[in-house]
C-alpha positions as CSV (number, residue, x, y, z in Angstrom):
1,M,-13.3,-3.5,-2.4
2,E,-14.8,-3.5,0.9
3,N,-16.5,-0.4,2.9
4,Y,-15.1,1.0,5.9
5,T,-17.1,3.3,8.6
6,N,-14.4,6.0,7.6
7,G,-13.8,5.6,3.9
8,I,-13.6,3.0,1.4
9,G,-10.8,0.1,1.6
10,I,-9.6,-3.1,-0.1
11,K,-8.6,-6.5,1.8
12,L,-5.4,-7.8,0.3
13,T,-5.0,-11.6,0.3
14,G,-2.7,-14.2,-0.7
15,H,1.0,-14.3,-1.8
16,W,2.8,-11.0,-2.5
17,N,5.8,-12.4,-3.8
18,L,7.4,-12.8,-7.3
19,S,5.6,-15.7,-8.2
20,G,2.0,-14.7,-6.9
21,L,2.2,-11.1,-7.9
22,V,0.1,-12.1,-11.1
23,H,-2.8,-13.0,-9.1
24,Q,-2.8,-9.6,-7.3
25,I,-3.1,-7.4,-10.5
26,E,-6.7,-8.0,-11.0
27,P,-7.9,-7.1,-7.5
28,L,-6.0,-3.6,-7.4
29,S,-7.5,-2.9,-11.0
30,M,-10.3,-1.2,-9.2
31,L,-8.0,1.6,-8.9
32,H,-9.8,3.4,-11.7
33,K,-13.1,3.2,-9.8
34,L,-11.7,5.4,-6.8
35,E,-13.0,8.9,-7.1
36,H,-10.6,11.6,-6.9
37,G,-10.7,13.3,-3.4
38,L,-8.4,15.4,-1.7
39,G,-7.5,13.6,1.7
40,K,-10.2,10.9,1.3
41,L,-8.9,7.9,3.2
42,F,-8.5,4.4,1.4
43,R,-7.8,1.8,4.1
44,I,-5.6,-1.3,2.6
45,D,-6.2,-4.1,5.0
46,C,-3.0,-6.4,4.9
47,S,-4.3,-9.3,7.4
48,E,-5.0,-11.9,5.2
49,I,-1.4,-11.4,3.2
50,N,0.3,-15.0,3.6
51,S,3.7,-13.9,2.2
52,V,5.5,-10.8,0.8
53,D,9.0,-10.3,-0.7
54,R,10.7,-7.2,-2.2
55,S,8.8,-7.8,-5.5
56,G,5.4,-7.6,-3.7
57,L,6.5,-4.6,-1.6
58,Q,7.5,-2.5,-4.4
59,F,4.3,-3.5,-6.3
60,L,2.2,-2.4,-3.3
61,Y,4.3,0.7,-2.8
62,T,3.7,2.0,-6.5
63,W,0.2,1.0,-6.3
64,M,-0.1,3.4,-3.2
65,Q,1.7,6.0,-5.0
66,C,-0.7,6.2,-7.7
67,I,-3.7,6.2,-5.3
68,S,-2.1,9.3,-3.6
69,M,-1.6,11.1,-7.1
70,R,-5.5,10.9,-7.3
71,G,-5.8,12.8,-4.1
72,V,-7.0,9.7,-2.0
73,K,-4.9,9.0,1.1
74,P,-3.9,5.2,1.5
75,E,-3.4,4.0,5.0
76,L,-2.1,0.3,5.5
77,V,-4.0,-1.4,8.4
78,N,-3.3,-4.9,10.1
79,L,0.1,-5.6,8.9
80,P,0.8,-9.2,9.7
81,E,3.9,-9.6,11.8
82,A,5.6,-11.5,9.0
83,M,5.2,-8.4,6.8
84,Q,6.4,-6.1,9.2
85,Q,9.5,-7.8,9.6
86,T,9.8,-8.1,5.9
87,I,9.7,-4.4,5.3
88,K,12.0,-3.8,8.2
89,S,14.7,-6.4,7.2
90,L,14.6,-5.0,3.5
91,G,15.1,-1.7,4.7
92,L,12.0,-0.4,3.3
93,A,10.1,0.6,6.9
94,N,10.9,4.5,5.9
95,C,9.4,4.2,2.7
96,F,6.1,2.7,4.0
97,S,6.2,5.2,7.1
98,D,4.0,7.7,4.9
99,F,1.1,4.8,4.7
100,N,1.5,3.2,8.2
101,K,1.8,5.1,11.7
102,N,3.8,2.3,13.2
103,L,6.7,2.5,11.0
104,P,9.4,5.2,11.0
105,D,8.9,8.2,9.0
106,S,12.0,9.6,6.9
107,C,10.9,8.7,3.2
108,S,8.4,11.4,2.7
109,N,11.2,13.2,0.5
110,V,11.0,10.0,-2.0
111,S,7.2,10.5,-2.0
112,R,7.3,14.2,-2.9
113,T,9.9,13.4,-5.8
114,I,7.8,10.7,-7.3
115,R,4.6,13.1,-6.9
116,Q,6.6,16.1,-8.7
117,L,7.9,13.7,-11.5
118,C,4.3,12.9,-12.5
């Protein structure tokens, strides 16, 4: 976990694909260390993600939803161009718009539904 000037965050690295996800679980296990806090910003720096596929994006999205349910606001920053293209080509731009200002916003209904189920 890295400290940022306006909150706390994490820098994600490596391969976020089906074969690489097993290596990503440990760094994300720090989730339980996050304090509950309404609106507290948690920056997720993606600048060192080497590759990503649908499985990696699903895992990342689920993890960000868990953070949101703790009252913390996750924000994706420094998305590599290849990651942005993968998100768009898989039709997931709307789902990630809640977490990144540069993606279209129309998946907020999905987010609300997930929160209501929990």
